[in-house]
C-alpha positions as a printed Julia matrix, in Angstrom:
284×3 Matrix{Float64}:
  90.29  116.96  125.24
  91.15  119.0   122.2
  92.13  122.5   123.2
  90.53  125.68  121.84
  89.79  126.46  118.23
  92.88  127.56  116.38
  95.21  125.24  118.32
  97.16  122.85  116.11
  98.45  119.79  118.03
 102.13  118.92  117.9
 102.81  116.77  114.87
 105.39  114.03  114.72
 108.97  115.24  114.54
 109.88  116.82  111.25
 106.3   117.04  109.94
 105.07  120.34  111.36
 106.14  122.49  108.41
 104.84  119.94  105.92
 101.5   119.76  107.73
 101.08  123.53  107.64
 101.95  123.65  103.96
  99.57  120.82  103.23
  96.69  122.5   105.04
  97.19  125.57  102.87
  97.43  123.57   99.65
  94.41  121.45  100.59
  92.41  124.58  101.28
  93.37  125.97   97.89
  92.48  122.69   96.2
  89.11  122.57   97.92
  88.36  126.14   96.94
  89.38  125.44   93.34
  87.24  122.32   93.08
  84.2   123.79   94.84
  84.45  127.58   94.43
  80.85  128.29   95.45
  80.98  126.41   98.73
  81.76  127.73  102.19
  85.09  126.3   103.33
  85.62  124.72  106.76
  89.36  125.1   107.46
  91.11  122.59  109.73
  91.68  123.9   113.23
  93.83  120.91  114.2
  96.02  118.5   112.26
  97.38  115.16  113.5
  99.65  112.81  111.56
  98.47  109.17  111.67
  99.76  106.39  109.43
  96.41  104.58  109.67
  94.5   107.5   108.11
  93.15  105.65  105.1
  89.56  104.77  105.98
  88.24  106.95  108.8
  88.44  108.46  112.27
  86.35  108.43  115.45
  86.63  110.45  118.66
  85.69  109.93  122.3
  86.44  113.55  123.23
  89.89  112.75  124.6
  91.39  110.47  121.96
  90.93  109.76  118.28
  90.76  106.31  116.71
  92.11  106.17  113.17
  91.17  103.2   110.97
  92.92  101.55  108.07
  91.69   98.35  106.41
  92.85   96.0   109.16
  94.5    98.32  111.69
  93.38  101.0   114.16
  95.6   103.58  115.84
  94.62  105.47  118.99
  96.08  108.96  119.49
  95.69  111.72  122.04
  93.49  114.44  120.54
  95.46  117.13  122.38
  98.91  116.5   120.91
  98.81  113.46  118.61
 100.7   111.14  120.97
 100.27  107.48  120.0
  98.47  105.52  122.73
  97.5   102.08  121.4
  97.29  100.11  118.18
  95.27   97.18  116.84
  96.78   95.07  114.08
  94.3    92.59  112.68
  94.71   89.71  110.27
  93.82   91.11  106.82
  92.03   87.86  106.02
  89.79   88.39  109.06
  89.54   92.18  108.79
  89.77   92.96  105.06
  88.11   96.37  105.11
  87.41   98.28  108.31
  85.55  101.34  107.03
  84.49  103.57  109.92
  84.17  103.58  113.69
  82.25  105.33  116.44
  82.09  105.22  120.25
  78.82  103.8   121.57
  77.91  102.1   124.83
  81.49  102.18  126.08
  82.75  100.32  123.01
  84.54  101.25  119.83
  82.09  100.05  117.17
  83.35   99.68  113.6
  81.66   98.96  110.28
  83.52   96.34  108.28
  82.9    94.97  104.8
  84.36   92.53  102.3
  84.86   95.29   99.68
  85.57   94.92   96.78
  84.25   91.36   96.89
  80.63   90.58   96.08
  78.07   89.61   97.18
  78.32   92.14   99.99
  78.95   90.9   103.51
  78.96   93.39  106.36
  80.01   92.88  109.95
  80.01   95.07  113.04
  83.28   94.78  114.95
  83.65   95.68  118.63
  86.82   96.85  120.38
  87.84   97.87  123.89
  88.56  101.6   123.45
  91.19  101.56  126.21
  93.39   98.82  124.74
  91.92   98.32  121.23
  91.54   94.62  121.99
  88.95   93.04  119.69
  85.99   91.95  121.83
  83.38   90.68  119.4
  81.79   90.6   115.97
  78.28   90.58  114.56
  77.37   89.53  111.02
  74.6    91.72  109.6
  71.4    89.84  108.7
  70.82   92.06  105.63
  73.27   93.6   103.18
  71.54   95.85  100.61
  74.99   97.28   99.85
  78.54   97.41  101.15
  78.56   98.47  104.82
  80.59  101.68  105.19
  79.11  103.29  108.33
  77.67  102.23  111.67
  76.57  105.03  114.0
  74.34  105.36  117.08
  71.75  108.13  117.27
  68.32  108.6   118.84
  68.16  105.1   120.28
  68.92  103.41  116.96
  71.83  102.15  114.93
  72.28  103.94  111.62
  74.12  102.34  108.72
  75.22  103.33  105.26
  75.01  100.63  102.6
  77.12  101.8    99.67
  76.64  100.8    96.07
  79.08  101.56   93.28
  79.07  101.88   89.52
  82.13   99.69   88.95
  84.63   98.18   91.42
  82.83   96.64   94.38
  79.43   97.05   92.74
  76.7    94.46   92.32
  75.31   93.73   88.84
  72.21   95.82   88.21
  73.09   98.39   90.9
  75.04  101.64   90.95
  75.64  104.62   93.26
  71.95  105.56   93.03
  71.07  102.52   95.17
  73.12  103.79   98.14
  71.0   103.55  101.3
  71.06  105.21  104.71
  69.26  102.79  107.01
  67.89  102.93  110.52
  68.49   99.63  112.3
  67.13   97.97  115.4
  69.29   97.25  118.41
  69.76   93.82  116.86
  71.02   95.36  113.58
  67.95   94.51  111.5
  66.94   97.13  108.91
  63.84   99.03  110.11
  63.69  101.88  107.6
  65.63  102.9   104.5
  66.38  106.39  103.22
  67.72  107.33   99.81
  69.89  110.18   98.66
  68.49  113.11   96.68
  69.64  113.73   93.12
  71.71  116.74   94.24
  73.98  114.5    96.34
  73.99  111.56   93.94
  75.34  113.82   91.22
  78.25  114.88   93.43
  79.31  111.41   94.61
  79.01  109.53   91.29
  80.38  107.0    90.44
  81.29  106.22   94.06
  79.13  106.28   97.2
  78.96  107.5   100.8
  81.97  106.64  102.99
  81.25  108.62  106.16
  78.33  109.77  108.29
  77.83  111.41  111.66
  74.79  112.78  113.49
  74.79  116.09  115.35
  72.9   116.36  118.63
  70.23  118.55  117.07
  69.34  116.45  114.1
  71.68  117.14  111.19
  73.27  114.17  109.47
  76.66  114.91  107.9
  77.75  112.71  105.0
  81.0   112.42  103.08
  81.74  110.7    99.82
  84.78  108.77   98.7
  87.17  111.32   97.26
  85.74  114.86   97.11
  86.64  117.64   99.6
  83.02  118.08  100.66
  80.6   117.33  103.49
  76.86  117.13  102.84
  74.38  118.37  105.44
  71.26  116.2   105.47
  68.0   116.05  107.4
  65.28  113.43  107.65
  62.25  114.1   105.46
  58.85  114.86  106.9
  57.37  112.35  104.45
  58.81  109.84  102.04
  62.19  108.16  101.97
  64.46  110.76  100.32
  66.77  112.69  102.65
  66.65  116.48  102.54
  69.88  118.08  101.29
  70.27  121.17  103.5
  73.7   122.25  102.25
  77.27  121.4   101.28
  80.55  122.58  102.78
  84.05  122.4   101.31
  86.71  120.77  103.5
  90.44  120.04  103.42
  89.85  116.29  103.6
  89.03  114.28  100.5
  86.3   111.92  101.58
  86.19  108.8   103.74
  84.74  108.28  107.22
  84.06  111.08  109.72
  82.9   111.51  113.31
  81.38  114.23  115.48
  83.34  114.86  118.7
  81.13  113.97  121.72
  82.86  116.58  123.9
  82.62  119.25  121.2
  79.43  118.68  119.18
  80.5   121.42  116.76
  83.75  119.63  115.93
  84.03  117.4   112.87
  86.89  114.89  112.62
  87.93  113.74  109.15
  90.94  112.25  107.36
  92.99  112.85  104.27
  94.3   109.54  103.03
  96.71  111.14  100.56
  98.83  112.68  103.32
  97.86  110.34  106.2
  96.51  113.25  108.25
  93.55  113.7   110.57
  91.75  117.06  110.6
  89.4   118.72  113.07
  87.06  121.39  111.67
  84.41  123.54  113.33
  80.9   122.98  112.01
  78.37  125.83  111.75
  75.2   125.39  113.76
  72.87  122.73  112.4
  70.5   124.43  109.99
  72.8   127.39  109.33
  73.05  127.99  105.61
  76.4   127.23  103.96
């Protein structure tokens, strides 16, 4: 398990000084780009060469995803534990992962190809052996997220203005969907204008639910996390706030052993960050 707030795990040899310098520069960049936002500084930094698409945590280890590879590292000190290397033709674009039902569950897409084709890929979290795959019956966008919350699967179907986009659609058609246990879409939610304006022309790359009902979303390349809640009526999510972070987009996860801990990546430096989240509902 990750040790107390303020502890920075041991980085790979020769990278400790660079990691510290990067955290400072990333913080400055985030503050410069989003000066009005409350900043969530990283309390832990781990180097991981797979840090290009996203990260998941089981409370003891982190699982870092690239397009066709996954690396497993100890959350306490960054020690490499296991690695999955998939055929890029079979796994062209692993986007995000989460731990659910004793399995590592990953959202995979055919991005940037169209029409969109999403699959859910299953792995043994102990060994990272691939154990199964499920083709989604519906694809109203490019599948970037698969998460489990409140007895349902939750997916993000991304739409883009240019590369990877479908004719007649753009980022405004991005959907957050509640799915059945069999991965059929049950209900769709849309993003409010306040979030759409910040993610344009890209979409949502990461999502994670807190235990008490906040949904945290990240875009593709901005150092921000959006705090969302389900609406009382209608299909537009409620934008409760925005935080600045050191990581520039991509997939995130909430630590199951520390529900106030957000894991994220920075693909520029191939780093994984842990940041402490304020209480759900607390104003940024």
